C-alpha positions as CSV (number, residue, x, y, z in Angstrom):
1,M,97.1,63.4,85.3
2,L,97.5,67.0,86.6
3,G,98.9,67.9,83.2
4,I,96.0,66.4,81.4
5,G,93.6,68.4,83.5
6,V,95.4,71.7,83.1
7,G,95.9,71.0,79.4
8,M,92.2,70.6,78.8
9,D,91.3,73.7,80.9
10,Y,93.5,76.0,78.9
11,P,91.6,76.0,75.6
12,L,88.2,75.6,77.3
13,S,88.5,78.6,79.7
14,S,89.8,80.9,77.0
15,S,87.1,79.8,74.5
16,Y,84.4,80.2,77.1
17,I,85.4,83.7,78.1
18,A,85.9,84.9,74.5
19,E,82.4,83.7,73.4
20,F,80.7,85.5,76.3
21,M,82.6,88.8,76.1
22,P,81.3,91.8,74.1
23,K,83.6,92.6,71.2
24,M,84.7,95.9,72.6
25,Q,85.7,94.4,75.9
26,R,86.9,91.0,74.7
27,G,90.6,91.8,74.6
28,S,90.7,93.5,78.0
29,G,88.5,90.8,79.4
30,L,90.8,88.0,78.3
31,S,93.8,90.0,79.5
32,W,92.3,90.6,83.0
33,A,91.4,86.9,83.1
34,F,95.0,86.0,82.4
35,T,96.1,88.2,85.3
36,L,94.6,85.5,87.6
37,W,97.3,83.2,86.3
38,M,100.0,85.5,87.6
39,I,98.1,86.2,90.8
40,G,98.0,82.5,91.4
41,A,101.7,82.2,90.6
42,A,102.5,84.9,93.1
43,V,100.3,83.3,95.7
44,S,101.8,79.9,95.1
45,A,105.3,81.4,95.6
46,V,104.2,82.9,98.9
47,V,102.7,79.6,100.0
48,G,105.9,77.9,98.9
49,L,107.9,80.3,101.0
50,L,105.8,79.7,104.0
51,L,105.6,75.9,103.6
52,L,109.4,75.8,103.1
53,Q,109.7,76.2,106.8
54,T,107.9,72.8,107.5
55,G,111.1,70.9,106.6
56,P,111.9,68.1,104.2
57,D,108.2,67.2,103.7
58,A,107.3,70.7,102.5
59,W,106.8,69.4,98.9
60,R,104.0,67.2,100.2
61,W,102.1,70.2,101.6
62,M,102.8,72.2,98.5
63,F,101.1,69.4,96.4
64,I,98.1,69.3,98.8
65,S,97.7,73.1,98.7
66,G,97.3,72.9,94.9
67,A,94.1,70.7,95.3
68,L,92.3,73.6,97.1
69,P,91.8,75.9,94.1
70,A,90.9,72.9,91.9
71,L,88.0,72.1,94.4
72,A,87.0,75.7,94.3
73,V,86.8,75.6,90.4
74,L,84.7,72.5,90.5
75,W,82.2,74.2,92.9
76,L,82.1,77.5,90.9
77,R,81.5,75.7,87.6
78,R,78.8,73.4,88.8
79,N,75.9,75.3,87.1
80,L,77.6,77.1,84.2
81,P,75.8,76.7,80.8
82,E,77.4,76.3,77.5
83,T,77.8,79.4,75.4
84,P,75.0,80.6,73.0
85,R,77.4,80.1,70.1
86,W,78.0,76.5,71.1
87,Y,74.2,75.8,71.4
88,I,73.5,77.3,68.0
89,A,76.3,75.3,66.4
90,H,74.7,72.2,67.8
91,N,71.2,73.1,66.7
92,R,69.9,73.9,70.2
93,P,68.4,77.4,69.6
94,E,66.1,77.3,72.7
95,D,69.0,76.6,75.0
96,A,70.8,79.5,73.4
97,I,67.8,81.8,74.0
98,C,67.7,80.7,77.6
99,V,71.4,81.7,78.1
100,L,70.9,85.0,76.3
101,R,68.0,85.8,78.6
102,Q,70.3,85.2,81.6
103,I,73.0,87.5,80.4
104,S,70.8,90.2,78.9
105,P,67.6,90.2,81.0
106,G,66.7,93.7,79.9
107,V,66.6,92.9,76.2
108,D,63.2,91.9,74.7
109,E,62.6,88.5,73.2
110,G,62.3,89.7,69.6
111,T,65.7,91.3,69.7
112,L,67.3,88.1,71.2
113,R,65.7,85.9,68.5
114,A,66.8,88.3,65.7
115,A,70.3,88.2,67.0
116,M,70.3,84.5,67.2
117,A,68.8,84.2,63.6
118,D,71.8,86.3,62.3
119,Q,74.2,84.0,64.1
120,Q,72.5,80.9,62.6
121,K,73.0,82.3,59.1
122,D,76.7,82.1,59.5
123,E,76.8,78.5,60.9
124,R,78.3,75.8,58.9
125,P,78.6,72.0,59.4
126,L,81.0,71.2,62.3
127,R,84.5,70.6,61.1
128,A,87.3,68.3,62.4
129,W,90.4,69.7,64.0
130,A,92.4,68.7,60.9
131,T,90.7,71.6,59.1
132,L,93.3,73.8,60.9
133,F,95.9,72.5,58.4
134,Q,93.9,73.2,55.3
135,T,95.2,75.9,53.0
136,S,92.5,78.4,54.0
137,W,93.4,78.2,57.7
138,L,97.1,77.3,57.6
139,R,98.4,80.8,57.9
140,R,96.4,81.5,61.0
141,T,97.4,78.1,62.4
142,L,101.1,78.8,62.0
143,L,100.5,82.3,63.5
144,I,99.2,80.8,66.7
145,L,101.6,77.9,66.9
146,L,105.1,79.2,66.2
147,P,105.2,82.4,68.2
148,W,103.7,80.6,71.3
149,M,106.4,77.9,70.9
150,M,109.2,80.5,70.7
151,M,107.8,82.3,73.7
152,D,107.6,79.2,75.8
153,I,111.2,78.1,75.0
154,S,112.5,81.3,76.7
155,G,109.6,81.9,79.1
156,Y,109.4,78.4,80.7
157,G,113.1,78.0,80.6
158,L,113.5,81.1,82.7
159,I,110.5,80.4,85.0
160,I,111.5,76.8,85.9
161,Y,115.2,77.4,86.3
162,L,115.1,80.9,87.6
163,P,116.5,79.9,91.0
164,T,119.4,78.1,89.2
165,L,120.1,81.0,87.0
166,L,119.9,83.4,89.9
167,G,122.4,81.2,91.7
168,S,124.8,81.4,88.9
169,F,124.5,85.2,89.0
170,G,125.2,85.2,92.8
171,V,121.7,84.8,94.4
172,H,122.2,81.6,96.4
173,S,119.6,81.1,99.2
174,H,116.3,79.4,98.6
175,T,114.5,82.2,100.4
176,A,116.1,84.9,98.3
177,A,115.3,83.0,95.1
178,L,111.6,82.7,96.2
179,I,111.5,86.4,97.0
180,W,112.9,87.2,93.6
181,N,110.3,84.9,92.1
182,I,107.4,86.7,93.9
183,I,108.7,90.0,92.6
184,F,108.9,88.6,89.1
185,D,105.3,87.5,89.3
186,L,104.2,91.0,90.5
187,V,106.2,92.6,87.6
188,A,104.5,90.2,85.2
189,L,101.2,91.1,86.6
190,G,102.0,94.7,85.8
191,G,102.7,93.8,82.2
192,I,99.4,92.0,81.8
193,A,97.5,94.8,83.4
194,L,99.1,97.3,81.0
195,L,97.9,95.1,78.1
196,A,94.4,95.0,79.5
197,L,94.3,98.8,79.7
198,T,95.6,99.3,76.2
199,T,94.6,96.4,74.0
200,R,91.4,98.1,72.9
201,R,93.5,100.7,71.3
202,L,96.6,98.8,70.4
203,G,95.1,95.4,69.4
204,R,96.9,92.1,70.0
205,L,99.7,91.8,67.4
206,L,101.4,95.2,68.1
207,P,101.8,94.4,71.8
208,Q,103.1,90.9,70.7
209,N,105.7,92.5,68.4
210,I,106.7,95.1,71.0
211,G,107.0,92.3,73.7
212,F,109.2,90.1,71.5
213,A,111.4,93.0,70.5
214,L,112.0,94.0,74.1
215,D,112.6,90.4,75.0
216,V,115.4,90.4,72.4
217,L,116.8,93.6,73.8
218,F,116.8,92.6,77.5
219,L,118.0,89.0,77.1
220,G,120.5,90.0,74.4
221,T,122.0,92.7,76.5
222,L,122.3,90.5,79.5
223,G,123.9,87.7,77.4
224,L,126.4,90.0,75.7
225,V,127.6,91.4,79.1
226,A,127.7,87.9,80.6
227,L,130.1,86.8,77.8
228,F,132.8,89.0,79.1
229,T,132.1,89.6,82.8
230,A,129.8,88.8,85.6
231,P,126.8,91.1,85.2
232,P,126.3,93.5,88.2
233,L,123.1,92.9,90.2
234,W,121.5,96.1,88.9
235,L,121.9,95.0,85.3
236,L,120.5,91.5,86.2
237,A,117.5,93.1,87.8
238,I,116.8,95.5,85.0
239,A,117.2,92.8,82.3
240,L,115.2,90.1,83.9
241,F,112.5,92.4,85.3
242,G,112.3,94.2,81.9
243,Y,112.0,90.9,80.1
244,T,109.3,89.7,82.5
245,F,107.2,92.9,82.1
246,A,107.6,93.1,78.3
247,N,107.0,89.4,77.8
248,N,103.7,89.5,79.7
249,F,102.6,92.7,78.1
250,G,103.2,91.0,74.8
251,P,103.5,87.3,73.7
252,G,103.2,85.9,77.2
253,S,99.6,87.0,77.2
254,T,98.6,87.5,73.5
255,T,99.6,84.0,72.4
256,W,97.0,82.7,75.0
257,F,94.0,84.5,73.5
258,L,94.8,84.9,69.8
259,P,93.8,81.3,69.0
260,V,90.3,81.8,70.4
261,E,89.8,85.1,68.4
262,L,91.1,84.0,65.0
263,F,89.0,80.9,64.5
264,P,85.2,80.2,64.3
265,T,83.2,78.5,67.0
266,D,83.6,74.9,65.8
267,L,87.4,75.3,65.5
268,R,88.1,77.7,68.4
269,A,88.9,75.3,71.2
270,S,90.6,72.9,68.8
271,A,92.9,75.7,67.6
272,H,93.7,76.7,71.2
273,G,94.2,73.1,72.2
274,L,96.6,72.5,69.4
275,A,98.5,75.7,70.1
276,T,98.7,74.9,73.8
277,A,100.0,71.3,73.1
278,C,102.7,72.5,70.7
279,S,103.7,75.3,73.1
280,R,104.1,72.7,75.9
281,V,106.3,70.5,73.6
282,A,108.5,73.6,73.2
283,A,108.4,74.3,77.0
284,A,109.2,70.7,77.9
285,T,112.1,70.7,75.5
286,S,113.4,73.9,77.0
287,V,113.0,72.7,80.6
288,F,114.9,69.4,79.8
289,L,117.6,70.9,77.7
290,L,118.3,74.2,79.4
291,P,120.5,72.8,82.3
292,S,122.6,70.9,79.7
293,V,122.9,73.9,77.5
294,H,123.7,76.1,80.5
295,A,126.4,73.8,81.6
296,A,127.9,73.6,78.1
297,V,127.8,77.2,77.0
298,G,127.5,79.3,80.2
299,D,125.3,82.2,81.1
300,G,126.1,84.5,78.2
301,W,125.4,82.2,75.3
302,L,122.3,80.8,77.1
303,M,120.8,84.3,77.3
304,L,121.7,84.9,73.6
305,I,120.0,81.6,72.6
306,L,116.9,82.6,74.4
307,A,117.0,86.0,72.8
308,A,117.3,84.3,69.4
309,T,114.0,82.4,70.1
310,A,112.3,85.7,70.9
311,L,113.7,87.2,67.6
312,L,112.3,84.3,65.7
313,G,108.9,84.8,67.4
314,L,109.0,88.5,66.3
315,M,109.8,87.6,62.7
316,V,107.0,85.0,62.4
317,T,104.5,87.5,63.9
318,L,105.5,90.2,61.5
319,L,105.4,87.8,58.5
320,L,102.2,86.0,59.2
321,G,100.3,88.6,61.2
322,K,99.6,91.1,58.4
323,N,95.9,91.8,58.2
324,M,95.2,89.3,61.0
325,E,94.6,91.8,63.8
326,P,91.4,90.8,65.7
327,G,91.0,94.3,67.1
328,N,87.4,95.2,68.3
329,R,85.6,93.1,65.7
330,S,83.1,90.4,66.6
331,L,84.3,86.8,66.5
332,E,82.2,86.2,63.4
333,E,83.8,89.1,61.6
334,I,87.3,87.9,62.4
335,S,86.7,84.3,61.4
336,T,85.1,85.3,58.1
337,S,87.5,88.0,56.9
338,K,87.7,88.8,53.2
339,E,91.1,87.3,53.0
340,E,90.0,84.0,54.4
341,L,86.8,83.9,52.3
342,A,89.0,84.3,49.2
343,L,91.3,81.5,50.4
344,Q,88.4,79.2,51.1
345,S,86.9,79.9,47.6
346,A,90.3,79.2,46.0
347,A,90.6,75.9,48.0
């Protein structure tokens, strides 16, 4: 039940933010929003460290603590409207105007209605989610699915089994593992913050490529060393912290908001929902198989396998991402690019 709730919130939150943000601030806005994920992760690790002292029932208190932010979200969202784009797509122009007045109180009525009229010109009949697999959209669909899946195989494998991996490298106590986890979350926060500060200039796909490439470097180096000898603690720290920073500067963040930028309003949340679902299949597969793979091949080959998934993510992004950069364009400009218009005409 918890998974269903989180799974529904992933595409809805990102779509909502994307449709309200001005085009020049959309990339940084989505990035800063994603930092809250890492802040929550860091706080949860601190809470876990504190609750660990309560004894064998600590897990119960950890579950209860997770209900508090959920209650806060319900309260904060109680009066939120739908986005103007959603209202227009559902033929409710007056509701759209009402929301536009709330977010732009200084703009005159005529300007708001003119902007809405321009938006309505681009609206088409609502399409089913299966449209994502039509020829005109398939390239974009694969671009949001495959890199996210590759990222989650390595990312979730390392996140879930970080204490186990640290133990195999010599970090044995629960407290030490939790402290390392907190540091990882703070390093990840730094990577997302760097993306937020630079995405207006760098875009989304370049950071994703840089992140995947550095993931390959850090995990591959650690894996090669581990094949022959136990990696020293300094190398372990550089490799894992470097991977964490690079991954969150790149695919760990960009795969979350590319789906809501590359698709129009009627397909936006569906695209993100599909991408999220596929990424969780990859994450679940990694989580279940990683211990068995680790036991069978050891630390070195495990790191090299995870590096290979990052390399595949890089290759897919390079192959499919050409001319797909959202940049600082409006959502309408992105979803009606010349390339896609030509593909749709041909279809």
